[in-house]
Each structure stands twice: as C-alpha cells, then as structure tokens.
C-alpha positions as CSV (number, residue, x, y, z in Angstrom):
1,X,68.9,301.6,102.1
2,X,68.7,298.3,102.1
3,X,68.8,296.6,99.5
4,X,66.8,293.6,98.8
5,X,68.1,289.3,99.3
6,X,68.9,287.7,96.6
7,X,69.2,284.1,96.9
8,X,71.0,282.6,94.6
9,X,69.8,279.7,92.7
10,X,71.8,276.7,91.9
11,X,71.6,275.3,88.4
12,X,69.9,272.6,88.1
13,X,71.4,269.7,85.8
14,X,70.5,268.1,83.1
15,X,69.2,264.0,83.9
16,X,70.3,262.4,81.3
17,X,68.1,260.4,78.9
18,X,67.6,256.5,79.3
19,X,67.8,255.0,75.9
20,X,67.3,251.5,74.9
21,X,67.2,250.5,78.8
22,X,64.4,247.4,79.6
23,X,63.9,245.8,82.9
24,X,65.4,242.6,83.9
25,X,64.2,239.4,83.2
26,X,62.8,237.1,86.3
27,X,61.7,234.2,86.7
28,X,57.5,234.3,86.5
29,X,58.6,236.0,82.7
30,X,60.0,232.3,81.4
31,X,57.1,230.7,83.3
32,X,54.8,232.7,82.7
33,X,52.6,231.6,79.4
34,X,52.8,234.1,76.1
35,X,49.3,234.3,76.6
36,X,46.4,233.7,78.4
37,X,43.1,233.3,76.9
38,X,39.5,232.3,79.2
39,X,36.8,230.8,77.4
40,X,33.4,229.1,78.3
41,X,34.8,225.7,78.5
42,X,38.0,226.1,78.7
43,X,41.6,228.1,78.5
44,X,44.4,228.9,76.2
45,X,47.8,229.0,77.1
46,X,49.7,230.0,74.8
47,X,49.7,227.3,72.2
48,X,48.3,224.8,74.8
49,X,44.6,224.1,75.4
50,X,43.6,223.2,79.3
51,X,40.3,222.5,80.3
52,X,39.5,221.8,84.0
53,X,36.7,219.1,85.7
54,X,34.8,218.2,88.5
55,X,33.7,215.4,90.0
56,X,29.8,215.9,91.6
57,X,29.0,212.2,92.2
58,X,30.1,208.7,94.1
59,X,28.5,205.9,94.1
60,X,27.7,203.6,97.5
61,X,30.8,201.9,97.6
62,X,34.1,202.8,96.1
63,X,37.1,199.8,95.0
64,X,40.0,199.6,96.1
65,X,43.0,202.0,93.5
66,X,40.0,203.1,91.5
67,X,42.1,206.6,90.3
68,X,45.1,204.7,89.7
69,X,43.3,204.3,86.0
70,X,42.6,208.2,85.1
71,X,46.4,208.4,87.9
72,X,48.6,206.2,84.6
73,X,47.1,208.7,81.8
74,X,49.8,208.9,79.3
75,X,48.8,212.6,79.2
76,X,49.7,215.9,81.0
77,X,46.9,216.5,84.0
78,X,47.4,218.9,86.9
79,X,45.1,216.9,89.6
80,X,44.2,218.3,93.3
81,X,42.7,216.6,96.6
82,X,40.5,218.7,98.9
83,X,40.3,217.2,102.2
84,X,38.1,219.5,104.7
85,X,37.5,217.4,108.3
86,X,33.8,217.9,109.0
87,X,33.0,218.3,113.2
88,X,31.9,215.0,114.3
89,X,29.2,216.9,116.7
90,X,27.6,218.5,114.0
91,X,27.5,215.7,111.4
92,X,25.7,213.0,114.2
93,X,23.4,215.9,114.8
94,X,22.3,215.8,111.1
95,X,22.8,212.3,111.3
96,X,20.4,211.9,114.3
97,X,17.7,213.6,112.3
98,X,18.0,211.6,109.3
99,X,17.7,208.4,111.0
100,X,14.3,209.9,112.8
101,X,13.4,210.6,108.8
102,X,14.0,207.7,107.6
103,X,12.4,205.5,110.9
104,X,9.1,207.0,110.3
105,X,9.2,206.8,106.6
106,X,9.5,203.1,107.5
107,X,7.3,203.0,110.1
108,X,4.7,205.5,108.3
109,X,4.8,202.4,104.9
110,X,4.5,199.7,107.4
111,X,1.6,200.9,108.7
112,X,0.2,201.5,105.0
113,X,1.0,198.1,103.9
114,X,2.9,199.2,101.4
115,X,5.3,196.5,99.7
116,X,9.0,197.2,101.5
117,X,11.5,199.5,100.1
118,X,15.2,198.3,100.0
119,X,16.7,201.7,99.7
120,X,15.1,203.2,102.8
121,X,16.2,199.9,104.9
122,X,19.5,199.9,103.2
123,X,19.6,204.2,103.9
124,X,18.3,203.3,107.8
125,X,21.3,200.7,108.6
126,X,23.6,203.0,106.6
127,X,23.0,205.7,109.5
128,X,23.4,204.0,111.4
129,X,26.2,201.9,111.0
130,X,28.3,205.2,110.3
131,X,26.4,207.1,113.3
132,X,28.2,204.5,115.5
133,X,31.5,204.6,114.1
134,X,31.2,208.4,114.1
135,X,30.5,207.9,117.9
136,X,33.1,206.3,118.9
137,X,35.8,207.5,116.6
138,X,36.1,204.9,113.7
139,X,35.5,207.5,111.8
140,X,35.4,211.1,110.8
141,X,33.7,213.3,108.4
142,X,34.8,214.8,105.9
143,X,34.0,217.7,102.8
144,X,36.4,216.5,99.8
145,X,36.8,217.5,96.5
146,X,38.0,216.2,93.4
147,X,39.5,218.3,90.5
148,X,41.4,218.1,87.6
149,X,43.1,220.3,85.0
150,X,44.0,218.5,81.1
151,X,46.4,220.1,78.3
152,X,45.9,219.2,74.6
153,X,46.9,220.8,71.5
154,X,43.4,220.9,70.1
155,X,39.6,221.0,70.8
156,X,39.9,217.8,69.2
157,X,42.2,215.8,71.8
158,X,40.9,217.6,74.5
159,X,37.3,216.3,73.5
160,X,38.8,213.0,73.3
161,X,40.3,213.2,76.8
162,X,37.1,214.0,77.9
163,X,35.2,210.7,76.0
164,X,38.3,208.6,77.7
165,X,38.1,210.5,81.1
166,X,34.1,210.3,81.3
167,X,34.3,206.2,80.1
168,X,36.2,205.4,82.2
169,X,35.0,207.0,85.4
170,X,31.6,206.4,84.3
171,X,31.6,202.6,84.6
172,X,32.4,203.3,88.2
173,X,29.3,204.9,88.5
174,X,31.6,207.8,88.7
175,X,30.5,211.3,87.7
176,X,32.4,214.5,86.7
177,X,31.8,217.5,84.4
178,X,34.2,220.4,82.6
179,X,33.7,223.7,85.0
180,X,32.0,226.0,82.5
181,X,31.9,229.3,83.2
182,X,34.3,228.1,86.0
183,X,37.6,227.8,84.3
184,X,40.0,230.3,85.7
185,X,38.9,228.9,88.8
186,X,38.9,225.5,87.8
187,X,42.7,226.0,86.6
188,X,44.1,227.8,90.4
189,X,42.6,224.8,92.2
190,X,44.7,222.6,90.8
191,X,47.6,224.5,90.5
192,X,50.3,224.5,93.6
193,X,48.1,227.6,95.4
194,X,46.5,225.2,97.7
195,X,43.3,226.8,97.1
196,X,40.0,225.6,96.6
197,X,38.3,228.1,94.5
198,X,35.6,225.8,92.6
199,X,34.4,224.6,96.4
200,X,32.4,221.6,94.5
201,X,32.7,218.7,97.7
202,X,30.8,215.7,98.7
203,X,30.7,213.7,102.5
204,X,33.0,211.5,102.8
205,X,33.9,209.6,105.9
206,X,37.3,207.6,105.9
207,X,37.0,204.1,104.4
208,X,35.6,205.3,100.8
209,X,38.1,208.2,101.4
210,X,41.0,206.1,101.4
211,X,40.6,204.4,97.9
212,X,41.4,207.8,96.6
213,X,45.3,207.7,97.6
214,X,46.3,208.5,94.7
215,X,50.1,206.6,95.2
216,X,49.1,202.6,94.6
217,X,50.7,200.2,92.7
218,X,50.5,196.2,92.2
219,X,50.8,193.9,94.4
220,X,52.0,191.0,93.6
221,X,51.9,188.6,96.3
222,X,50.3,185.7,96.5
223,X,50.1,182.5,98.7
224,X,52.2,180.3,96.6
225,X,54.9,180.8,94.4
226,X,59.1,182.0,94.9
227,X,60.6,185.4,96.3
228,X,61.4,187.2,93.0
229,X,62.0,190.3,94.7
230,X,61.0,193.2,96.9
231,X,58.0,195.9,95.5
232,X,60.5,199.3,95.1
233,X,57.1,201.0,95.7
234,X,55.7,199.9,99.1
235,X,58.5,197.3,100.3
236,X,55.8,194.2,99.8
237,X,56.7,190.8,98.8
238,X,57.1,190.3,95.4
239,X,55.5,185.6,95.7
240,X,54.6,184.7,92.1
241,X,54.5,181.0,90.9
242,X,54.7,181.3,87.4
243,X,53.0,178.0,86.4
244,X,49.9,179.7,87.9
245,X,50.1,182.6,84.4
246,X,48.1,180.9,81.4
247,X,51.8,179.9,80.5
248,X,55.3,180.0,82.7
249,X,57.4,181.3,79.9
250,X,59.8,184.7,80.8
251,X,61.4,187.4,79.3
252,X,65.1,188.3,81.0
253,X,66.7,192.0,79.4
254,X,69.6,193.5,81.4
255,X,72.9,195.3,80.3
256,X,76.5,192.8,81.3
257,X,76.2,193.5,85.4
258,X,72.9,194.2,85.6
259,X,72.9,191.2,87.9
260,X,70.4,188.8,85.1
261,X,71.7,185.7,85.9
262,X,72.1,186.4,89.8
263,X,68.5,186.5,90.1
264,X,67.7,183.8,87.6
265,X,69.9,181.6,89.4
266,X,68.4,182.6,93.0
267,X,64.8,181.4,91.3
268,X,66.2,178.5,90.0
269,X,67.3,177.8,94.0
270,X,64.2,178.6,94.9
271,X,62.2,176.6,92.0
272,X,64.3,173.6,93.3
273,X,63.2,173.5,96.8
274,X,59.5,173.3,95.4
275,X,60.1,170.4,93.4
276,X,60.7,171.4,89.8
277,X,62.9,170.4,87.3
278,X,65.3,173.0,86.1
279,X,67.6,172.2,83.0
280,X,70.8,174.9,81.8
281,X,71.2,175.8,78.7
282,X,74.7,177.7,80.0
283,X,76.5,179.3,77.4
284,X,79.7,180.9,79.7
285,X,79.8,178.1,82.2
286,X,78.4,180.5,84.9
287,X,75.8,178.3,86.1
288,X,78.5,175.3,87.2
289,X,78.7,176.1,90.9
290,X,75.6,176.0,91.6
291,X,75.0,172.6,89.8
292,X,77.7,171.5,92.1
293,X,76.9,172.9,95.1
294,X,73.0,172.0,94.1
295,X,74.0,168.3,93.4
296,X,73.0,168.6,90.1
297,X,74.8,167.6,87.0
298,X,76.8,169.9,84.8
299,X,78.0,168.5,81.2
300,X,80.8,170.2,79.4
301,X,80.5,170.3,75.6
302,X,83.0,171.0,73.4
303,X,84.8,169.8,70.6
304,X,86.9,167.2,72.9
305,X,84.3,166.9,75.8
306,X,83.8,163.3,77.0
307,X,79.9,164.0,76.8
308,X,78.2,163.8,73.7
309,X,75.3,164.2,72.2
310,X,73.6,162.6,68.7
311,X,71.8,165.1,66.4
312,X,69.4,161.5,65.7
313,X,68.2,161.3,69.2
314,X,64.3,159.6,69.0
315,X,61.9,161.1,71.6
316,X,59.4,158.4,73.0
317,X,55.8,158.7,72.2
318,X,53.9,159.3,75.4
319,X,50.2,157.8,75.5
320,X,48.8,160.0,73.7
321,X,50.9,160.9,71.0
322,X,50.5,159.1,67.4
323,X,54.7,157.7,66.9
324,X,54.3,159.0,63.0
325,X,53.6,162.1,64.2
326,X,56.6,162.0,66.2
327,X,59.2,160.6,63.7
328,X,58.0,163.0,60.8
329,X,58.4,166.6,63.6
330,X,61.9,165.2,64.6
331,X,63.2,164.8,60.6
332,X,61.3,168.1,60.2
333,X,63.8,169.6,63.1
334,X,66.6,167.9,61.5
335,X,66.5,169.4,58.1
336,X,66.6,172.9,59.8
337,X,69.4,171.9,61.7
338,X,71.4,170.4,58.0
339,X,70.2,174.3,57.3
340,X,72.8,175.6,60.4
341,X,75.4,173.1,60.0
342,X,75.7,173.1,56.0
343,X,75.3,176.8,55.4
344,X,71.9,176.7,54.0
345,X,69.7,174.2,51.3
346,X,69.1,174.9,48.3
347,X,65.0,174.1,47.3
348,X,66.2,170.8,45.6
349,X,68.8,170.5,48.2
350,X,66.2,170.8,51.1
351,X,64.4,167.4,49.5
352,X,67.1,165.0,48.7
353,X,67.8,166.1,52.6
354,X,64.2,165.1,54.2
355,X,64.2,162.0,51.6
356,X,68.0,161.3,52.9
357,X,66.8,161.6,56.4
358,X,64.3,159.2,56.3
359,X,66.0,156.9,54.8
360,X,68.5,157.0,56.6
361,X,66.1,155.9,60.0
362,X,65.0,153.3,57.4
363,X,68.0,151.4,57.6
364,X,67.7,151.3,61.1
365,X,64.8,149.6,61.4
366,X,63.4,153.0,62.7
367,X,60.0,153.5,61.2
368,X,56.4,154.5,63.1
369,X,55.9,150.9,63.8
370,X,59.1,150.7,65.7
371,X,59.5,151.0,69.3
372,X,61.0,154.1,69.5
373,X,62.6,153.5,73.3
374,X,64.4,149.7,72.2
375,X,65.8,151.2,68.9
376,X,69.1,152.3,68.0
377,X,68.8,155.6,66.5
378,X,71.9,156.1,63.8
379,X,74.4,158.6,63.8
380,X,75.5,161.5,61.0
381,X,78.2,158.9,59.2
382,X,74.5,156.7,58.7
383,X,73.3,159.8,57.0
384,X,76.9,160.3,54.7
385,X,76.3,156.6,53.7
386,X,72.7,157.4,51.9
387,X,73.5,160.6,50.4
388,X,76.6,158.6,48.6
389,X,73.8,156.2,47.1
390,X,71.1,159.6,46.2
391,X,71.0,161.6,42.9
392,X,72.5,165.1,42.8
393,X,73.7,165.1,46.3
394,X,77.6,165.0,45.5
395,X,77.8,168.4,47.4
396,X,75.2,167.4,50.3
397,X,78.3,164.6,50.7
398,X,81.0,167.4,50.6
399,X,79.7,169.2,53.6
400,X,78.6,166.3,55.8
401,X,82.1,165.2,55.9
402,X,83.3,167.9,57.5
403,X,81.1,167.3,60.4
404,X,81.7,163.1,60.0
405,X,85.7,163.0,59.5
406,X,89.0,165.5,61.8
407,X,88.3,167.5,64.6
408,X,84.0,167.3,64.0
409,X,83.0,164.7,64.2
410,X,84.4,164.0,67.7
411,X,80.8,166.3,68.3
412,X,78.3,165.8,66.1
413,X,79.5,162.1,65.0
414,X,79.2,160.2,68.4
415,X,76.0,158.7,70.1
416,X,74.5,160.2,73.4
417,X,75.9,159.4,76.3
418,X,74.2,162.2,78.6
419,X,72.4,161.1,81.5
420,X,69.1,164.0,82.1
421,X,67.7,162.0,85.4
422,X,69.0,164.3,87.8
423,X,66.6,167.4,89.3
424,X,69.3,170.1,87.8
425,X,70.6,169.7,84.4
426,X,73.8,171.7,83.1
427,X,74.8,172.3,79.9
428,X,78.2,174.7,79.5
429,X,79.2,175.5,75.8
430,X,81.6,177.9,76.3
431,X,84.4,176.0,75.9
432,X,83.1,175.7,72.1
433,X,84.1,177.6,69.1
434,X,81.4,180.6,68.4
435,X,81.4,179.3,64.8
436,X,79.7,176.2,66.4
437,X,78.0,177.4,69.2
438,X,74.5,177.8,67.4
439,X,74.6,174.2,66.0
440,X,75.5,172.9,69.4
441,X,73.2,175.3,71.2
442,X,70.4,173.7,68.1
443,X,71.5,170.4,69.0
444,X,71.3,170.4,73.4
445,X,68.0,172.2,73.0
446,X,66.9,169.4,70.5
447,X,67.6,167.0,72.6
448,X,66.2,168.4,75.7
449,X,62.7,169.4,73.8
450,X,62.7,164.9,73.3
451,X,63.4,164.5,76.8
452,X,60.6,167.5,77.9
453,X,58.2,165.5,75.4
454,X,58.6,161.9,76.6
455,X,57.5,162.7,80.6
456,X,55.0,164.9,81.7
457,X,56.5,167.0,84.6
458,X,57.0,170.2,85.4
459,X,60.1,171.7,84.6
460,X,61.8,175.0,83.9
461,X,64.6,175.2,81.0
462,X,66.9,178.4,80.8
463,X,68.4,179.5,77.9
464,X,71.0,182.1,78.8
465,X,72.0,184.1,75.9
466,X,69.4,183.1,73.3
467,X,70.1,185.6,70.7
468,X,73.0,183.4,70.4
469,X,70.4,180.8,69.1
470,X,68.3,183.1,67.5
471,X,70.9,184.4,65.0
472,X,69.7,181.5,62.1
473,X,66.4,181.6,61.6
474,X,65.7,177.5,62.7
475,X,67.6,178.2,65.4
476,X,64.8,180.8,66.2
477,X,62.0,179.0,64.8
478,X,62.4,175.9,67.0
479,X,63.0,178.2,69.9
480,X,59.3,180.0,68.9
481,X,58.3,177.1,69.0
482,X,59.3,175.5,72.3
483,X,58.5,178.1,73.8
484,X,54.8,178.4,72.3
485,X,54.3,174.5,72.9
486,X,56.1,174.1,76.8
487,X,52.3,175.0,78.4
488,X,51.4,171.9,77.1
489,X,54.2,170.6,78.0
490,X,54.3,171.7,81.9
491,X,57.9,173.3,81.1
492,X,58.5,177.1,81.8
493,X,60.9,178.8,79.2
494,X,63.1,181.3,80.4
495,X,65.0,183.3,77.7
496,X,68.0,185.2,78.9
497,X,69.0,188.2,76.4
498,X,71.5,191.1,77.2
499,X,70.5,193.3,74.1
500,X,67.3,193.6,72.7
501,X,67.7,194.9,69.7
502,X,69.9,191.5,68.0
503,X,66.8,189.5,69.9
504,X,64.6,191.7,67.9
505,X,66.7,191.1,64.8
506,X,65.1,187.9,64.5
507,X,61.1,187.5,62.8
508,X,60.7,185.2,66.0
509,X,61.5,188.0,68.6
510,X,58.6,189.7,69.2
511,X,55.9,186.6,68.9
512,X,58.5,185.1,71.7
513,X,58.3,188.0,74.1
514,X,54.5,187.8,73.3
515,X,54.6,184.5,74.1
516,X,55.3,184.8,76.8
517,X,53.5,186.0,80.4
518,X,56.5,186.8,82.8
519,X,58.9,190.1,81.8
520,X,61.7,190.8,84.1
521,X,63.3,194.0,82.5
522,X,67.3,195.2,84.0
523,X,69.3,197.8,83.5
524,X,69.8,198.7,80.0
525,X,71.5,201.1,77.7
526,X,70.8,204.9,76.3
527,X,71.5,202.9,72.9
528,X,68.4,200.0,73.6
529,X,66.2,201.8,76.0
530,X,63.6,203.4,73.2
531,X,63.4,199.7,71.1
532,X,62.9,198.4,75.0
533,X,59.7,201.1,75.5
534,X,58.5,200.2,72.3
535,X,58.1,196.7,73.5
536,X,56.9,196.8,76.4
537,X,54.7,199.4,76.3
538,X,56.3,201.6,79.2
539,X,56.0,204.7,80.3
540,X,58.6,207.8,80.1
541,X,59.1,207.5,83.9
542,X,59.8,202.8,83.7
543,X,62.3,204.1,80.8
544,X,64.3,206.2,83.5
545,X,63.9,204.0,86.2
546,X,66.1,201.3,83.5
547,X,68.3,203.6,82.7
548,X,68.9,204.3,86.1
549,X,68.2,200.9,87.8
550,X,71.1,199.5,90.3
551,X,72.5,196.2,90.3
552,X,69.7,193.5,90.8
553,X,66.9,196.5,90.2
554,X,64.3,196.6,87.5
555,X,60.9,196.1,86.3
556,X,58.9,192.6,87.3
557,X,56.0,192.0,84.7
558,X,53.3,189.4,85.6
559,X,50.4,188.9,83.2
560,X,49.0,192.4,83.2
561,X,50.6,193.8,86.4
562,X,53.7,195.0,86.6
563,X,56.5,197.0,89.6
564,X,59.4,197.8,89.8
565,X,61.3,194.8,92.1
566,X,64.6,194.7,93.9
567,X,66.3,191.3,93.6
568,X,67.3,190.2,97.0
569,X,68.7,187.3,99.0
570,X,70.0,185.4,101.9
571,X,73.5,185.2,103.0
572,X,73.4,180.8,102.4
573,X,71.9,182.3,98.4
574,X,74.3,184.9,98.0
575,X,77.4,182.3,98.5
576,X,75.1,179.8,95.7
577,X,74.7,182.3,93.1
578,X,77.2,185.3,93.3
579,X,79.2,185.6,90.3
580,X,80.6,188.8,91.4
581,X,84.7,188.4,90.4
582,X,85.9,189.9,93.9
583,X,83.1,187.8,96.1
584,X,84.0,184.2,94.1
585,X,88.3,185.1,94.7
586,X,87.0,185.7,98.6
587,X,84.7,182.6,98.1
588,X,87.5,180.4,97.3
589,X,89.8,181.4,99.3
590,X,87.4,180.7,102.3
591,X,86.7,177.2,100.8
592,X,91.1,176.5,101.0
593,X,91.5,177.8,104.5
594,X,88.4,175.7,105.6
595,X,89.8,173.2,103.3
596,X,93.5,173.5,105.0
597,X,92.3,173.7,108.7
598,X,90.7,170.7,108.7
599,X,93.4,168.3,106.9
600,X,95.6,170.3,109.8
C-alpha cells in the first residue's frame, strides 16, 4: 500500500513591522506651498495671494519700451510672453478679402455722397501697407499673448496693485483683465512650463511686437557733451552735457579705490577740451599731475606756502548787482567763517562781530559807493584793531590773535596773491593741518565763489572730500548756497565724498543731493549701502550692483534717467589721470628714462 505524498511546507517568516518610518523629503516638497486654494479671481498659495491677468486690447501704435514701467514696479511678479508665428500665405488671403470689403464700402459711401469716413481710409492704407510688407518679407505676422501674475499678502494689497497696473496701461490705451474662473490656467501660463493655457491672443506684425521687448535700459547718448563711460546694459556710449539739465551740479559717492577721482579727472580733461573752466579744491593733492600736464595752475595751500588768500577779499559786482547787497552778503559769510575759526560765537559776540566787520571795511574806505575793483581789502589784523576799540570784545580779541600772530598768521593774515586766470586751477590743501583744514576749505571756497560771481563764464567747481566742509554748520550752509545759486552764474558744482553717512549727518547733505541733477554712485561698502539705497531710491538689484561693482563701475544718474556705467579712458588719457601707485611709478620711471636718453 502506497502512502500519500505530503510536501513539506516552508515555515513563513514573520514580516517585521516598520515603525516610525516616513518617505524621504524631496526638493519638490520644499519648493511647493503648504496649500493651494483656487478661487474665482485669485489663488491662495500658502499665506500668499496670486492673481493672473491677460492683456486683450492694444492701440494702433505702440511706443518703444512701453512695458518697462510695469517691469520696474517694485512688486513680486511673473510675466510670460507667448509668440506664435502665423503662416504669411493665410494672412495675405485674409487681408485680400478685408481690403476688398473696405474698398467696396468706401466706393459705396462715395456713390451715395456720404461724408468721408477717416477711420475707413486709415484702415485701408494700413492694410495695403501691411500687405506690401508681408509680400516682400519685411514683416511677419504673429499671435501674441501677454500674461501677468502678481503676488500680495492681502486682498486689499492685491486690489491696489490691480489699480496701479490699470492706470499705467490704460493711459497708453492698453487694456488688462483678470483671468476670472481661469486663475489656475493663468498661473500655469506664467510659470516656467512654456504652456499657453489661457490662449488670449492679439494679432501683431513684427514692428509693434518689437516694442514689447522687456529687457530695456535708458539710453544717455546725445549729440553734445562728453563721454562719461559705456552703458553696461547695451554697450551704448553715455554721452551727456551736464549744462543741458536744470542745473549742472553733480554728486559722487564711492568707497576709497572705487575710481571716483579717476572718473572726475576724465570729466575735467574732456570738459577742458570744450573750453569749460575748471576749479578744483583738492584735499590730497591728487590733481597736481593733471594740472601740470594740462598747463593749469596748482596752488599748494599751507601755513608755510607762498600762496595766500585773504578772507576779506571782495567780489567785483556785476552790472546787474547792487554793491550794497554784495558787501552785506560778504560780511554775512565772514561772520560764518569767524564762527568756524573762533570755535563758535554766542548771540552777543555774533552781533559784535557783525558790527566789527562792517567798521573794518569802513576803516579802509570800503562802502557800497566804493569801487571794489580798486579798493584794498583789510586783513585779519585790521579786524583785531577794530575789536580792541569795542566794548565787550575782549574774548574775541584773544581768539582772533591766534590768527594774527604766530604761525597761523602766515596763512590767515596775508593779502591774496593767487591768480585764477588759467582754465584749470587746483587748490591743494594736503599739507594743511587737519584742525585747520575746514577753515582753509571755507576760505578757499569763498574766494572761488567771489571770482565766479564777478565774471559770467561756464565753469565747473570740484569739491573733493566735501564732508570736510560739511563738518560745521556754516561750512555746509555756504556749500549748499553755492550749489543752489551756481546755476545763475553758469557754474556746476561737483561734490565728492567717500562715506555718505558722514555727508548725510549735516542738515544740508540731503538738500545738496536734491539740488544736483547728476549723480554718480560707485562701489559702496555694506555698512553704507542701505543709506545709499534709501537716499537714491534704488532697487535691490541696483543695491547689489553697487556692492559688487568693480573699479570704475557704478550707476550714473542724469535727471530722471539712470544707467549702469563703466568708466573708460584712452591710453593717453590714462597716463594723465591714473592714481594707481603702480601705474604712477611706471610713468615716472618712463619719464626718467626718456629724460636720460635725451641727455645722453
């Protein structure tokens, strides 16, 4: 008897329980919003609200860069442009039918004796012109769709953005609508999927389509002026005449070594070739080589210098000026200088000083009726003598004697012997003691201003390291007065400084910037760039550009326009204006070598 066969069953192993196990986090989990809620007029992505729009109507003519104001709005925005080519043969057939219809309508109106319809006539001409261009392949036809998705935190903010967009576009006869009941399709269409799910198109030929190109930049090329540099956006030349604006003033900000002085020296050299007079107040004697190379005059101002400027020098009144007003204005400015020199004046001392200065001029027979061109102005020791005769002026006399006796007298108590007839005049004050530098800058600036007022001529006045002059309220006030009034005397004032925070500490720092139509911002430090951004209303991209700018790069403002600029010089210009130590040494060695070869 055969026993049945039994197959041995394998013992099933228990499956271990997977506790606390979860799927790995992927990149899509990080990027995706926590939730998506689709509504009629918008989407809610997590805590943000997004609304999509499409443009459905365009005017007959589109101006260049009309989309630029929308792109430059300081709001989060996604934008998609869909351009679908259309077969030219099909379009020509449609245009042939359309031109036949329009022509028939025009003939019918003419036969009935109706008044001409300008809209029909313009449409006929446009269609015929478009047919000619399509037939000769000068134009092509496209179906164009433009969609926007904007982001906001609240529905109120979203409504304000929509109002802004409508006002900007409808002023150009361009009409926009939210994609109602199609917000999902609109969001996908503006996402980087290259999917046109809205399919709201307008027919356009090549010419108007080119005006929608979104990557535009201001162009500062003109037929007059000088070359400031190259536009980094489109490589066009930045050619501009600063005297063509409402004022010719300019402010320059940048860190040490950013190329400020290099750029300004180039401007000076190029304006000299146009016959413009240049006056420079140079705290570090950086412009000396340029003055010597260009045949200008360089005056080194210090306590031991042979060059002197008398603080009491008078401007010569022009034909349209009242000598009494000129004298009075000069005395008021002198009172401001005395506040700086004497460490401040209380109200009583201020009144005494004002009266003493008037009597000092009167003692030299200088009155409103005098001929200022032949009068010999007083000096500081004459003021001391007048103060000695006045009651309550003992303290003033003691402080004034510091500048009439001893080492200070060699600079402050001398008649002027500086000639400013040259086209380029540079005042170097590097060797002036730091404590006296603000006073010296004030005196030199007053002397320059008096000369500028005397003769009407196109000039540029460069104040390097202007923050020295703005350390005192009277110095800053006087500089602001020149900046504000310079336009009347055909003067453009250029103020240069490294640290904008130092400049803005003065109450007159912001007004000086406001009254300067030209501004050049070069590389900024991270410590000051936020102040620069706020002062000049820069975008985040422009802020990053200034932080990472190379030497000679920055942002150039001319009125309402501004471009990213790179300062460039020819080889010959570079030899005149470079301040890089290694380049200066090479140039000096080359000059010595040439001189030695000539001597041999």
